[in-house]
Backbone as a ProteinNet text record, in pm:
[ID]
protein_1_A
[PRIMARY]
MRLLIVEDETDLRVALTMSLSDEGYAIDSAEDGEEGLYKALNWEYDAMVLDIMMPRMDGWEVLEKLREAKNTPVLILTARGEIDDRVRGLDLGSDDFLVKPFDMAELSARIRALIRRAAGKSTSVLSHEGLEIDTAKKTVSVDGNPVQLTAIEYSLVQFLMMHCNSVVSRTDLYEHLFNEDDDSLSNVLDVHVCNARRKLGGNYIKTRRGHGYIIGA
[TERTIARY]
104.3	64.3	229.5	283.7	365.6	371.1	407.2	374.7	492.7	494.4	632.5	563.8	633	634.1	727.5	684.1	777.7	776.4	827	827.6	959.6	950.8	1114.3	1122.9	1001	991.6	1015.1	1122.4	1233.5	1123.3	1096.6	1012.4	859	797.2	665.3	716.4	836.7	855.8	884.4	941.8	966.9	862.6	753.4	632	533.9	512.2	426.8	481.7	610	678	637.9	688.2	638.5	512.8	413.5	288.2	212.7	249.6	206.9	259.7	406.7	475.4	370	372.3	289.5	154.1	86.9	-57.3	-27.6	114.5	163.3	196.5	233.8	284.1	397.5	448.6	585.3	621.9	722.1	724.3	872	841.1	982.8	966.3	1094.6	1062.8	1162.2	1146.7	1204.6	1225.1	1349	1314.2	1294.2	1323.2	1320.4	1249.6	1222.5	1114.7	1190.4	1340.3	1397.3	1419.2	1461.3	1488.7	1298.5	1219.3	1101.6	1029.7	1044.3	1016.1	1077.6	1220.5	1282.5	1274.7	1225.1	1194.3	1035.2	952	814	819.6	923.7	922.9	978.4	1082.4	1156.7	1109.9	1016.1	942.3	816.3	740.9	578.8	538.4	455.1	375.3	229.8	140.5	41.4	-14.3	27.5	-17.6	137.5	107.3	201.8	162.6	227	158.9	298.1	273.1	330.3	295.6	455.8	432.7	423.4	391.5	390	556.3	550.7	652.1	770.1	858.5	993.2	1110.2	1235.3	1326.6	1384.8	1454.8	1523.1	1375.1	1297.3	1175.2	1075.6	970.4	798.5	738	630.9	533.7	460.8	459.9	343.9	432	581	628.8	651.8	703.1	687.4	559.8	441.6	315.5	278.7	346.6	321.5	407.6	563.5	612.5	607.2	540.7	516.8	377.5	284.7	168.2	208.7	312.2	379.9	394.4	433.9	452.4	372.7	297.6	257.5	113.9	34.1	-117.9	-89.3	18.2	-0.3	-71.8	-143.6	-219.9	-204.9	-188.4	-128.7	-221.4	-195.6	-224.6	-134.1	-204.4	-115.2	-112.9	-11.8	-15.9	31.1	-18.9	13.9	-25.2	48.2	26.3	-93.4	-146.4	-220.6	-332.2	-433.2	-570.7	-656.9	-574.9	-654.4	-732.4	-852.1	-920	-847.3	-728.4	-671	-572.3	-513.3	-420	-491.2	-634.8	-685.2	-702.9	-769.3	-786	-693.6	-537	-423.7	-387.1	-396.4	-358.9	-450.1	-596.8	-656.1	-639.9	-629.1	-604.3	-481.2	-357.5	-241.8	-262.8	-362	-373.4	-353.3	-395.7	-380.2	-515	-508.4	-602.7	-687.8	-629.5	-665.2	-594.8	-635.2	-570.6	-611.9	-495.4	-501.6	-410.6	-504.9	-466.8	-393.8	-250.3	-169.5	-235.4	-215.5	-202.9	-336.5	-305.9	-419	-399	-508.6	-558.5	-465.9	-392	-351.4	-420.5	-549.7	-689.4	-711.1	-728.7	-815.9	-713.6	-589.9	-459.4	-481.7	-487.7	-502.7	-617.6	-734.6	-862.1	-838	-774	-799	-683.9	-589.9	-510.8	-522.9	-622.7	-708.1	-799.5	-892.1	-958	-898	-778.3	-665.8	-658.2	-624.4	-557.4	-695.2	-806.7	-908.5	-953.1	-964.9	-1014.7	-937.1	-805.3	-739.8	-695.2	-769.3	-795	-925.6	-1003.1	-1131.2	-1223.5	-1233.2	-1283.8	-1380.2	-1492.7	-1592.1	-1603.7	-1584	-1606.9	-1486.7	-1457.2	-1353.3	-1321.2	-1450.8	-1490.1	-1472.5	-1372.6	-1327.8	-1362.7	-1435.7	-1465.4	-1440.1	-1418.5	-1401.7	-1441.7	-1524.3	-1589.7	-1542	-1601.9	-1588.3	-1491.5	-1391.6	-1256.2	-1299.4	-1266.1	-1295.7	-1232.2	-1160.9	-1091.6	-1161.7	-1142.8	-1207.6	-1057.8	-1048.5	-932.4	-921.5	-1060.7	-1052.5	-1026.9	-1106.8	-1053.9	-896.6	-882.3	-750.9	-793.6	-885.4	-951.8	-924.4	-933.3	-950.4	-1022	-1109	-1202.1	-1215.7	-1237.1	-1280.3	-1431	-1518.9	-1658.2	-1678.5	-1668.7	-1683.6	-1600.3	-1503.1	-1406.5	-1250.3	-1253.4	-1126.1	-980.8	-920.7	-781.3	-652.5	-572.1	-503.6	-371.5	-329.6	-192.5	-116.9	9.1	95.6	68.9	113.6	135.5	161	267.6	331.9	208.5	188.7	54.2	-39.7	-75.3	-204.5	-184.1	-84.8	-92.2	-37.5	0.8	10.2	-155.4	-237.1	-347.7	-445.2	-417.7	-493.7	-461.4	-301.6	-308.6	-353	-352.6	-391	-552.1	-621.7	-763.8	-798.7	-727.3	-728.8	-716.7	-678.5	-658	-730.1	-815.8	-868.3	-883.8	-885.2	-890.5	-776	-687	-600	-441.4	-348.6	-248.5	-144.7	-63.7	4.9	165.5	252	353.5	447.6	561.1	657	688.9	761.8	808.4	685.7	573.2	457.2	482.5	487.6	449.8	585.2	701	856.1	804.6	759.6	782.1	630.1	527	433.1	437.5	514	468.8	625.6	733.1	881.3	930.8	988.3	1056	1180.6	1220.6	1354.4	1484.9	1467.4	1571.8	1585.8	1472.4	1445.4	1484.4	1553.2	1626	1528.7	1528.9	1432.7	1497.7	1605.8	1674.1	1651.2	1620.7	1610.4	1443.8	1429.8	1277.2	1203.8	1203.1	1135.4	978	948.6	797.1	763.2	837.9	773.3	758.3	846.5	791.9	655	632.7	512.9	401.3	422.9	280.2	234.8	364	340.4	243.8	314.9	241.2	79.5	56.6	-54.3	-141.8	-112.1	-162.2	-238.4	-117	-163.2	-247.8	-280.3	-355.5	-505.4	-512.5	-638.6	-698.4	-630.7	-650.7	-755	-770.9	-855.6	-733.5	-774	-694.3	-710.3	-721	-720.2	-631.6	-481.6	-385	-319.1	-302.9	-265.4	-132.9	-75.9	45.5	56.6	68.9	81.9	232.6	283.1	417.4	497.8	602.6	642	573.5	482.8	409	368.3	325.2	333.9	198.3	109.5	34.1	-132.1	-218.5	-362.5	-452.2	-545.9	-679	-812.3	-876.5	-961.1	-938.7	-997	-1015.1	-866.5
486.2	336.8	264.5	157.6	116.2	-49.8	-88.4	-183.3	-253.4	-430.7	-472.1	-535.5	-535.1	-586.9	-746.3	-844.1	-952	-1016.8	-982.1	-1009.6	-1024.7	-1140.6	-1178.9	-1087	-1071.6	-1004.3	-871	-805.8	-682.8	-559.7	-599.4	-468	-451.2	-580.4	-559.6	-504.7	-552.5	-511.2	-349.1	-343.7	-163.4	-103.2	-134.3	-75.7	-78.1	-176.4	-164.1	-65.3	-74.3	17	153.6	211.8	339.1	396.3	304.7	293.9	353.8	246.8	257.3	365.4	407.2	484.8	633.9	638.5	772.8	787.6	676.5	728.1	716.4	751.1	783.1	690.5	570.1	442.7	419.3	413.2	384.5	216.1	217.6	128.7	24.6	-95.2	-186.4	-267.7	-319.1	-458.2	-539.9	-682.1	-780.1	-852.6	-942.3	-996.2	-1153.4	-1188.3	-1334.9	-1359	-1507.1	-1523.7	-1504	-1543.7	-1517.3	-1400.7	-1298.2	-1168.9	-1141.6	-1166.6	-1105.1	-1156.7	-1279.5	-1303.6	-1241.5	-1236.6	-1174.5	-1031.2	-968	-813.3	-801	-921	-949.4	-961.9	-1032.8	-1062.9	-967.1	-867.5	-789.1	-641.9	-607.7	-474.7	-490.9	-369.8	-383.9	-333.8	-381.4	-324.2	-380.6	-260.7	-249.8	-345.2	-363.4	-511	-557.4	-680.4	-762.5	-792.3	-770.5	-806.1	-941.2	-1040.2	-1179.8	-1229	-1265.1	-1354.5	-1489.2	-1597	-1704.4	-1776.4	-1779.8	-1872.3	-1752.3	-1766.1	-1724.9	-1788.5	-1753.7	-1808.5	-1839.6	-1929.9	-1947.9	-1984.1	-1937.7	-1929.1	-1905	-2028.7	-1976.2	-1899.2	-1854.4	-1758.4	-1848.6	-1975.7	-2087.1	-2104.3	-2117.5	-2122.1	-1985.5	-1866	-1740.8	-1725.6	-1747.7	-1735.2	-1799.4	-1969.6	-2027.7	-2007.1	-1949.9	-1927.8	-1776.5	-1695.4	-1553	-1584.2	-1670.2	-1688.2	-1738.4	-1793.8	-1842.2	-1754.1	-1627.5	-1503	-1383.4	-1341.6	-1231.8	-1254.9	-1163.8	-1155.2	-1047.2	-980.1	-879.1	-885.5	-848.2	-870	-902.7	-1037.2	-1066.4	-1069.9	-989.7	-1020.2	-1140.3	-1208.3	-1301.3	-1269.8	-1238.6	-1218	-1353.3	-1411.1	-1525.3	-1533.6	-1596.3	-1616	-1695.2	-1819.9	-1916.9	-1890.9	-1912.5	-1874.1	-1993	-2120.2	-2245.9	-2253.4	-2302.8	-2305.9	-2342.4	-2444.3	-2530.2	-2421.6	-2327.8	-2237.8	-2142.4	-2107.1	-1985.8	-2078.1	-2180.9	-2262	-2270.9	-2332.2	-2314.1	-2202.7	-2093.6	-1980.5	-1929.6	-1945.7	-1906.1	-2028.1	-2135.9	-2217.9	-2178.6	-2114.6	-2069.9	-1944.5	-1861.3	-1760.9	-1629.4	-1630.9	-1531.6	-1451.9	-1306.5	-1218.6	-1229.8	-1197.8	-1197.8	-1244.3	-1248.5	-1315.5	-1257.4	-1218	-1135.2	-1213.1	-1235.5	-1338.6	-1187.6	-1258.8	-1160.6	-1211.4	-1145.8	-981	-927.9	-788.7	-721.1	-574.4	-530.3	-381.1	-285.9	-183	-136	-67	-11.8	34	-66.3	-198.1	-318.9	-366.7	-351.5	-401.2	-267.9	-157.4	-42.2	-62.9	-76.8	-142.7	-240.9	-317	-446.4	-409	-355.7	-303.3	-225.7	-120	-38.4	-102.2	-209.5	-291	-380.8	-439.5	-524.3	-407.8	-295.5	-238.2	-182.1	-158.1	-103.6	-229.1	-338.7	-475.1	-490.9	-484.8	-516.2	-405.2	-293.6	-187.4	-196.6	-314	-291.4	-197.7	-146.7	-35	-72.6	-80.8	-127.8	-41.5	85.1	172.2	266.8	326.6	388.2	541	573	707.3	725	791.2	799.7	943.6	929.6	1082.5	1082	1203.4	1232.1	1371.7	1421.1	1561.5	1670.6	1628.4	1735.6	1691.1	1599.3	1581.2	1446.5	1450.8	1329.9	1296.4	1186.2	1151.5	1016.5	1031.8	943.5	860.9	744.9	689.3	593.7	604.5	549.5	667.3	806.2	907.4	978.5	939.8	1020.8	1161.3	1209.3	1326.1	1374.4	1494	1502	1655.7	1616.9	1760.6	1806.5	1946.4	2004	2040.7	2002.9	2056.5	2099.8	1972.3	1976.2	2085.8	2152.4	2204.4	2116.1	2110.3	2060.6	2106.7	1995.5	2032.7	1975.9	2032.4	2016.1	1964.8	1819.6	1774.3	1709.4	1730.9	1639.5	1489.1	1409.7	1264	1226.3	1242	1205.6	1265.1	1377.3	1444.6	1364.5	1307.4	1267.8	1116.5	1030.3	892.1	918.5	1029.3	1039.2	1055.4	1127.8	1166.8	1041	963.8	822.8	732.4	727.4	623.6	661.9	814.2	806	797.5	843.9	793.2	634.4	584	444.4	384.8	488.6	430	522.9	578.1	727.5	639.7	777.7	764.8	651.9	641.1	537.8	646	632.3	688.2	597.2	691.4	606.8	655.4	549.9	615.4	637.7	717.8	752.5	664.1	545.5	434.6	339.8	334.3	280.1	411.1	504.7	598.8	585.3	592.6	547.3	454.2	327.3	195.1	190.1	275.5	233.4	365	483.5	608.6	613.9	524.1	543.1	411.7	428.9	296.1	291	162.5	120.1	208.8	299.5	399.1	537.2	575.1	679.8	692.6	837.9	838.4	879.4	772.2	767	836.7	871.7	941.8	1108.1	1148.9	1303.8	1347.8	1491.6	1517.5	1552.4	1463.8	1455.7	1454.8	1367.8	1333	1440.4	1501.7	1627.2	1724.7	1765.6	1844.7	1832.1	1717.7	1676.6	1693.4	1638.5	1649.2	1797.7	1891.6	2034.2	2081.1	2017.7	2098.9	1997.4	1904.5	1847.6	1911.3	1971.9	2010.7	2174.5	2182.5	2353.2	2351.3	2285.3	2252.7	2193.6	2129.4	2080.7	2159.5	2257	2352.7	2289.8	2359.9	2318.2	2261.7	2135.9	2076.5	1917.4	1855.3	1754.7	1623.1	1685.8	1596.5	1629.7	1563	1573.3	1516.1	1600.4	1518.8	1456.7	1317.5	1289.8	1289.6	1384.5	1354.1	1218.3	1184.7	1063.1	920.1	938.8	845.1	844.7	991.4	988.4	1065.6	1020.9	1135.7	1059.8	1158.7	1094.3	1165.5	1108.1	1190.8	1130.7	1234.8	1187	1187.6	1107.9	1137	1140.5
100.9	80.8	14.2	98.2	59.4	-0.8	-158.7	-212.4	-246.9	-239	-277.4	-396.2	-527.7	-654.2	-667.5	-681.2	-697.3	-834.6	-919.3	-1059.4	-1144.5	-1192.9	-1260.6	-1398.2	-1468.9	-1600.2	-1601.8	-1621.4	-1598.5	-1657.5	-1758.2	-1854.5	-1772.9	-1717	-1640.8	-1491.8	-1438.9	-1332.4	-1323.4	-1416.3	-1409.3	-1442.7	-1551.2	-1584	-1473.8	-1370.4	-1258.1	-1160.9	-1144.6	-1058.4	-1094	-1215.6	-1258.9	-1245	-1313.2	-1307.2	-1168.2	-1083.9	-931.4	-844.9	-864.3	-831.8	-871.3	-999.6	-1039.3	-936	-905.4	-845.2	-694.9	-641.8	-513.6	-433.4	-495.2	-379	-383.2	-229.7	-204.8	-271.8	-378.8	-405.9	-376.9	-329.2	-339.8	-414	-498.6	-593	-550	-633.6	-625.9	-726.1	-804.9	-922.7	-913.6	-805.3	-798	-637.1	-642.3	-507.1	-354.4	-387.9	-252.1	-183.3	-286.7	-251.7	-199.7	-265	-265.5	-111.5	-70.2	82.2	166.5	132.4	253.3	268.8	155.4	203.7	264.2	211.7	260	407.9	453	588.4	682.6	635.4	688.9	702.7	621.7	593.4	579.9	647.8	634.4	482	421.9	348.2	317.2	252.5	256.5	173.1	57.2	-15	-122.3	-152.3	-195	-358	-461.7	-613.2	-633.1	-644.2	-639.6	-795	-839.1	-975.4	-938	-1004.2	-965.6	-1032.9	-1124.7	-1234.3	-1198.6	-1104.1	-1095.5	-1054.2	-1082.1	-1071.7	-903.4	-842.1	-707	-627.2	-640.1	-522.1	-613	-619.8	-697.6	-609.5	-656.9	-570.4	-478.5	-506.3	-466	-289.4	-315.6	-207.6	-122.1	-179.6	-105.1	-37.8	-104.5	-10.1	94.9	62.5	141.1	291.3	251.9	364.3	439.4	331	404.4	503	461.7	557.5	704.2	710.2	831	948.4	889.7	972.5	955.8	821.7	832	737.6	752.6	682.8	598.2	509.8	445.7	311.5	277.9	164.2	36.7	-40.9	-175	-276	-407.1	-484.8	-607.1	-656.6	-734	-886.1	-953.8	-1089	-1149.4	-1272	-1346.5	-1482.8	-1563.8	-1736.1	-1705	-1616.6	-1645.1	-1551	-1613.9	-1522	-1531.8	-1488.1	-1467.7	-1337.2	-1318.1	-1190.3	-1080.1	-1126.5	-1014.2	-975.4	-1031.2	-964.1	-897.8	-922.7	-848.3	-700	-710.1	-574.7	-511.1	-556.6	-500.8	-443.7	-487.4	-454.5	-312.4	-323.1	-212.6	-119.5	-84.2	-25.6	47.5	-13.3	18.8	113.9	89	134.1	70.5	-64.2	-128.5	-144.1	-170	-137.1	-238.5	-347.1	-517.5	-608.9	-749.5	-842.6	-977.3	-1053.5	-1162.7	-1283.7	-1394	-1492.4	-1595.6	-1651.2	-1743.8	-1872.2	-1985	-1980.4	-1885.4	-1841.3	-1735.7	-1752.1	-1724.9	-1769.6	-1616	-1620	-1513.4	-1414.7	-1490.1	-1412.9	-1314.7	-1376.8	-1302	-1182.5	-1200.3	-1098.8	-998	-1033.6	-943.1	-850.7	-896.4	-831.5	-760.6	-792.9	-697.4	-592.2	-611.6	-511.5	-382.6	-432.9	-352.3	-267.8	-297.4	-243	-141.3	-170.8	-79.8	60	18.9	116.4	196.2	143.4	211.2	322.9	270.9	337.9	460.8	429	517.9	652.5	587.1	692.2	779.9	741.7	806.9	716.5	606.7	525.9	430.8	437.8	312.4	194.8	226.4	90.4	78.9	-35.8	-91.3	-33.3	26.3	82.4	256.7	282.6	424.5	489.6	574.8	614.9	795.4	817.2	978.9	973.2	1023.5	1083.8	964.7	844.6	754.4	668.7	698.6	627.4	529.4	429.6	330	232.4	226.4	108.5	23.9	-79.4	-186.1	-231.1	-181.9	-228.3	-382.4	-418.7	-574.3	-678.8	-611.7	-716.6	-665.2	-542.6	-487.2	-454.4	-408.5	-384.3	-249.4	-203.8	-32.9	-76.2	35.2	48.2	197.4	251.8	378.8	358	406.7	415.8	267	178.7	31.8	-45.9	18.6	-83.9	-97.9	-214.9	-253.6	-202.2	-155.8	-71.7	-191.1	-235.8	-334.4	-239.3	-273.5	-162.9	-259.9	-236.2	-291.7	-305.5	-348.2	-360.6	-219	-155.4	-30.8	81.4	54.2	142.6	174.2	19.3	17.3	92.9	60.1	134.2	264.9	355.4	474.5	541.4	454.8	534.4	506.9	398.9	347.1	499.3	491.4	580.2	731.5	785.4	886.8	908.4	787.6	789.9	798.9	756.9	754.8	896	964	1111.6	1214.8	1166.1	1236.2	1368.9	1439.2	1624	1673.6	1597.5	1643.5	1607.8	1712.1	1701	1628.8	1526	1417.9	1458.4	1489.9	1536	1402.6	1434.6	1339.8	1276.1	1356.7	1253.7	1150.1	1177.5	1114.6	993.7	1017.3	866.8	790.3	857.9	745.5	711.2	766.5	675.5	580.2	605.2	495.4	381.4	406.4	314.2	211	273.8	190.5	161.4	45.9	-15.4	40	28.7	83.2	80.3	-47.1	-56	-11.8	68.1	118.9	244.7	252.7	373	524.5	604.9	729	834.1	837.3	937.5	947.4	834.4	798.7	866.7	848.8	909.4	817.1	711.9	605.7	635.5	719.1	780.7	829.4	932.2	990.1	874.8	775.9	683.9	604.8	559.5	511.2	576.9	717	837.3	823.6	815.7	860.6	736	616.6	488.1	513.4	500	509.3	616.7	735.8	842.7	800	721.1	682.2	578.5	480.6	376.5	409.1	507	567.2	660.7	728.3	826.3	942.5	1032.3	1144.2	1239.1	1279.8	1385.1	1381.5	1232.5	1207.9	1224.9	1196.1	1267.4	1375.8	1465.2	1606.9	1606.6	1699.6	1754.9	1885.6	1898.9	2023.1	2111.7	2164.8	2162.7	2211.6	2157.7	2188	2135.8	2068.4	2004.5	1879.4	1819.1	1670.7	1647.9	1548.6	1484.6	1501.4	1490.1	1472.9	1419.7	1354.5	1326.9	1364.3	1443.5	1535.6	1687.3	1770.4	1941.8	1971.3
[MASK]
+++++++++++++++++++++++++++++++++++++++++++++++++++++++++++++++++++++++++++++++++++++++++++++++++++++++++++++++++++++++++++++++++++++++++++++++++++++++++++++++++++++++++++++++++++++++++++++++++++++++++++++++++++++++++

């Protein structure tokens, strides 16, 4: 899953990037509103963490302009917890709201919920013919037996399970599993698919030649 963090406070931006990267997310970041809006409009993100008080363009304007083009899930971060701010954010199209200071565990849980809702999933547990993935615990099992995956393999399986029974193109996988600094021209995706397929066993991850990959029908 690929996230965009738009936050002008360097220490907080770096801390969020490190913490969420450790959870297996591919992270892009921006230090002001203009840069954040540019990235949000030009790349695909599973969720966006957006600060309000920023230079060059504040979070309200970023959100308003983003909603003219995309429905990327947005979680607003702010030091202000007034009801008027919450109402304004919701009216402009934000999906969630978190007041600073906050606990990273809560932020992570809210991000997971945003991603689930955007994919039309109501629970953190996804299953298909014996394959089960718990997005809250970040565990994978086959027929009740735990499967150890690397962070990127887990993200790959999670993304395919989020779109179970639908073909996911290689382009979509690159856009959602890797950040802007990764090499999208290498065969790294094929390596991760091969490794995940081997660890899961069976025939869960199927290749659709010329189209992409699918778990399911």
